[in-house]
C-alpha positions as CSV (number, residue, x, y, z in Angstrom):
1,M,-9.7,4.7,9.5
2,R,-9.6,1.3,11.2
3,K,-12.8,0.2,9.4
4,Y,-11.6,1.3,5.9
5,P,-7.8,1.6,6.1
6,V,-7.1,1.0,2.4
7,T,-9.7,3.6,1.3
8,W,-8.2,6.1,3.7
9,F,-4.8,5.3,2.6
10,Y,-5.5,6.0,-1.1
11,V,-7.4,9.2,-0.4
12,L,-4.4,10.5,1.6
13,A,-1.7,9.2,-0.8
14,F,-3.4,10.8,-3.8
15,G,-4.1,14.0,-1.9
16,I,-0.7,14.5,-0.4
17,S,1.2,13.4,-3.6
18,W,-0.8,15.4,-6.0
19,I,0.0,18.6,-4.1
20,G,3.5,18.0,-5.1
21,M,2.8,16.6,-8.6
22,V,0.6,19.5,-9.6
23,S,3.1,22.1,-8.5
24,V,5.8,20.4,-10.7
25,V,3.4,20.3,-13.7
26,L,2.4,23.9,-13.3
27,A,6.0,25.0,-12.9
28,S,6.9,23.1,-16.1
29,R,4.4,25.3,-17.9
30,D,6.0,28.5,-16.4
31,I,2.8,29.4,-14.6
32,A,3.7,32.1,-12.1
33,P,4.5,32.0,-9.3
34,L,4.9,28.2,-9.2
35,Y,8.2,28.2,-11.0
36,R,9.8,29.9,-8.1
37,T,12.0,27.8,-5.8
38,Y,10.0,28.1,-2.7
39,F,7.0,26.7,-4.5
40,L,8.9,23.8,-5.9
41,V,9.6,22.7,-2.4
42,L,6.0,21.4,-2.6
43,S,7.4,18.6,-4.9
44,I,8.6,16.8,-1.9
45,F,5.0,15.8,-1.2
46,Y,5.1,13.9,-4.5
47,A,7.9,11.7,-3.2
48,I,6.7,11.1,0.4
49,G,3.0,10.9,-0.2
50,P,2.4,7.2,-0.2
51,A,4.7,6.6,2.8
52,L,3.2,9.4,4.8
53,A,-0.3,8.3,4.1
54,A,0.5,4.7,5.1
55,V,2.2,5.8,8.4
56,I,-0.8,8.2,9.2
57,V,-3.4,5.5,8.6
58,A,-1.3,2.8,10.4
59,Q,-0.8,5.0,13.4
60,V,-4.4,6.2,13.7
61,A,-5.9,2.7,13.0
62,Y,-3.4,0.5,14.8
63,G,-1.2,2.6,16.9
64,W,2.5,2.9,16.9
65,A,2.7,-1.0,16.8
66,G,1.0,-0.8,13.4
67,V,3.6,1.6,12.2
68,G,6.4,-0.7,13.4
69,D,4.7,-3.7,11.6
70,L,4.4,-1.6,8.5
71,L,8.2,-0.8,8.4
72,K,9.5,-4.2,9.3
73,G,9.6,-5.1,5.6
74,L,12.3,-2.5,5.1
75,I,14.8,-4.4,7.3
76,R,13.8,-7.9,6.3
77,W,17.1,-8.2,4.2
78,R,17.8,-11.9,4.9
79,V,16.4,-13.6,1.7
80,A,18.1,-15.8,-0.9
81,P,20.7,-13.8,-2.9
82,V,18.9,-14.6,-6.1
83,W,16.1,-12.2,-5.2
84,Y,18.6,-9.3,-5.0
85,V,19.7,-10.2,-8.5
86,V,16.2,-10.3,-9.8
87,A,15.3,-7.0,-8.1
88,V,18.5,-5.2,-9.3
89,L,19.0,-6.6,-12.8
90,G,15.5,-7.6,-13.7
91,P,14.5,-4.2,-14.9
92,A,17.6,-4.1,-17.2
93,V,16.6,-7.4,-18.7
94,L,13.1,-6.1,-19.5
95,L,14.3,-2.8,-20.9
96,I,17.0,-4.6,-23.1
97,T,14.3,-7.0,-24.4
98,A,12.0,-4.1,-25.2
99,Q,15.0,-2.3,-26.9
100,V,15.6,-5.3,-29.1
101,I,11.9,-5.6,-30.0
102,T,11.9,-1.9,-30.8
103,R,14.8,-2.4,-33.3
104,L,13.5,-5.6,-34.8
105,L,10.0,-4.2,-35.5
106,G,11.2,-0.8,-36.4
107,L,9.1,0.9,-33.8
108,S,9.5,4.7,-33.4
109,V,10.9,6.2,-30.3
110,T,9.4,9.7,-30.2
111,I,11.7,11.0,-27.5
112,T,15.3,10.0,-27.9
113,M,17.4,10.7,-24.8
114,P,21.1,10.3,-24.6
115,P,22.3,7.7,-22.1
116,A,23.0,9.2,-18.7
117,V,26.7,9.7,-17.8
118,L,27.8,9.0,-14.3
119,S,28.7,12.1,-12.3
120,P,28.3,13.2,-8.7
121,Y,25.1,15.1,-9.7
122,V,23.6,12.0,-11.4
123,I,24.6,9.7,-8.5
124,F,22.9,12.2,-6.1
125,S,19.8,12.2,-8.3
126,F,19.7,8.4,-8.3
127,T,20.0,8.4,-4.6
128,V,17.1,10.8,-4.1
129,N,15.2,8.7,-6.7
130,F,15.7,5.5,-4.7
131,L,14.6,7.2,-1.5
132,A,11.4,8.5,-3.3
133,N,10.8,4.9,-4.7
134,T,11.1,3.5,-1.2
135,C,8.5,5.9,0.0
136,E,6.2,4.8,-2.7
137,E,6.7,1.1,-2.0
138,I,6.1,1.6,1.8
139,G,2.6,2.7,0.6
140,W,1.8,0.5,-2.4
141,R,3.3,-2.8,-1.4
142,G,3.9,-2.3,2.2
143,F,0.4,-1.1,3.3
144,A,-2.1,-1.6,0.5
145,L,-1.2,-4.9,-1.1
146,P,-1.2,-7.1,2.1
147,R,-4.5,-5.6,3.2
148,L,-6.1,-6.2,-0.2
149,Q,-4.7,-9.7,-0.3
150,K,-6.5,-10.5,3.0
151,R,-9.8,-10.1,1.1
152,H,-8.9,-11.0,-2.5
153,N,-6.5,-13.2,-4.3
154,A,-3.1,-11.9,-5.6
155,L,-4.4,-11.4,-9.1
156,V,-7.3,-9.1,-8.1
157,S,-5.2,-7.3,-5.4
158,T,-2.5,-6.7,-8.0
159,L,-5.0,-5.3,-10.6
160,I,-6.3,-2.9,-7.9
161,V,-3.0,-1.7,-6.7
162,G,-1.6,-1.5,-10.3
163,T,-4.6,0.5,-11.5
164,L,-4.5,2.9,-8.7
165,W,-0.7,3.2,-8.9
166,G,-1.1,4.1,-12.6
167,L,-3.8,6.6,-11.9
168,W,-1.6,8.1,-9.1
169,H,0.8,9.1,-12.0
170,L,-1.9,11.0,-13.8
171,P,-0.6,14.6,-13.3
172,L,2.8,13.4,-14.8
173,F,1.1,12.8,-18.0
174,F,0.8,16.5,-18.5
175,L,4.6,16.9,-18.3
176,S,6.5,16.9,-21.6
177,G,7.9,13.5,-22.3
178,A,7.0,10.0,-23.3
179,M,4.3,9.7,-20.6
180,S,2.4,12.7,-22.0
181,E,2.7,11.4,-25.6
182,Y,1.7,7.8,-24.8
183,P,-0.3,7.9,-21.6
184,F,-2.4,4.8,-22.2
185,L,0.7,2.8,-23.0
186,W,2.5,3.9,-19.9
187,F,-0.6,3.2,-17.8
188,I,-0.8,-0.4,-19.3
189,S,3.0,-0.8,-18.6
190,I,2.5,0.3,-14.9
191,V,-0.4,-2.0,-14.3
192,A,1.4,-5.0,-15.9
193,D,4.6,-4.2,-14.0
194,A,2.7,-4.5,-10.7
195,F,2.6,-8.2,-11.2
196,V,6.3,-8.4,-11.1
197,Y,6.2,-6.5,-7.8
198,T,3.6,-8.8,-6.3
199,W,5.6,-11.8,-7.4
200,I,8.8,-10.6,-5.6
201,Y,6.8,-9.3,-2.5
202,N,5.0,-12.6,-1.9
203,S,8.0,-14.7,-2.8
204,T,10.1,-12.9,-0.2
205,K,7.4,-12.9,2.5
206,G,6.7,-9.2,2.3
207,N,10.1,-7.7,1.7
208,I,9.6,-4.0,0.9
209,L,13.3,-3.4,0.6
210,L,13.5,-5.6,-2.5
211,V,10.4,-4.1,-4.3
212,A,12.0,-0.7,-3.6
213,L,15.3,-1.9,-5.1
214,L,13.3,-3.1,-8.1
215,H,11.6,0.2,-8.4
216,G,14.8,2.2,-8.2
217,S,16.7,0.0,-10.5
218,G,13.9,0.4,-13.1
219,N,14.3,4.2,-13.1
220,I,18.0,4.0,-13.1
221,F,18.3,1.6,-16.0
222,G,15.7,3.5,-17.8
223,A,18.1,6.4,-17.9
224,F,21.0,4.2,-19.2
225,I,19.1,2.1,-21.7
226,P,17.7,4.4,-24.4
227,G,15.8,3.6,-27.6
228,V,12.9,1.8,-26.0
229,S,9.5,2.2,-27.6
230,P,6.6,2.6,-25.2
231,I,4.8,0.0,-27.4
232,A,7.6,-2.6,-27.0
233,Y,7.9,-1.9,-23.3
234,A,4.1,-2.3,-22.7
235,L,4.2,-5.5,-24.7
236,V,7.1,-7.0,-22.8
237,N,5.6,-6.1,-19.3
238,C,2.2,-7.6,-20.4
239,V,3.9,-10.9,-21.6
240,V,5.8,-11.2,-18.3
241,A,2.6,-10.6,-16.3
242,I,0.8,-13.3,-18.3
243,I,3.7,-15.8,-17.7
244,L,3.7,-15.0,-14.0
245,I,0.0,-15.7,-13.8
246,A,0.2,-18.9,-15.9
247,V,3.2,-20.3,-13.9
248,F,2.3,-19.4,-10.3
249,G,-1.5,-19.1,-10.4
250,K,-3.8,-16.2,-9.5
251,A,-4.1,-17.2,-5.8
252,S,-0.6,-16.0,-4.8
253,L,1.4,-15.2,-7.9
254,S,4.2,-17.0,-6.1
255,R,5.2,-20.4,-4.8
256,Q,4.8,-18.9,-1.3
257,K,1.4,-18.1,0.2
258,R,0.3,-14.5,-0.5
259,V,1.2,-12.0,2.3
260,Y,-1.7,-10.3,4.1
261,A,-2.1,-8.1,7.0
262,G,-3.4,-9.7,10.2
């Protein structure tokens, strides 16, 4: 694992997570006995897969010191306040922009979901969602990105992380919903979105907490801002990715040096 840590990480991340993902997909199709509660417990592997894979590879390859180094980014909270604003409100800006474009261009929104209403259940769901997003980011940005950036520039590293991040969602495309109806557009959105994550990660010197906040905020605002066409959302994400590349350059996608594992 020490020789090929990134490869091993992705093999384990996909394997562990897909155990949970596939169980959820099959349960949604009422395929017995996977709809039963004790089988749905497997869905926890979907959430913890990337983090568990990162911890396993870090421990085997680098020892417990490697695990400590991996998790340091979660407690690196002393950054300029503006980055918290960007991480928390940035997704809302992107979604509202896509919503406006959807209306201006008259794009269809195949699945119209009512805005979420705050309740103890919804708040609990968002809390669980944030914890799941944190587990993802420990893997994608905490483990994989800095190791890829040691060998490649930020542009290439982001394309690799973004592409594999998109493919990781593949089983969810078989669930009923926008992802299943527009899988290619959602895949493009995910890959383009990865550039925003790299920009924040490198700009804050490897802060996993902020990219986890960004990830969680995107899912939360997605529930409260309806009427967004997947076409418009993909377009907005791609334009933002192009702007980041043009402004900050492909080497680091940031005014700071890119973060890489030692």
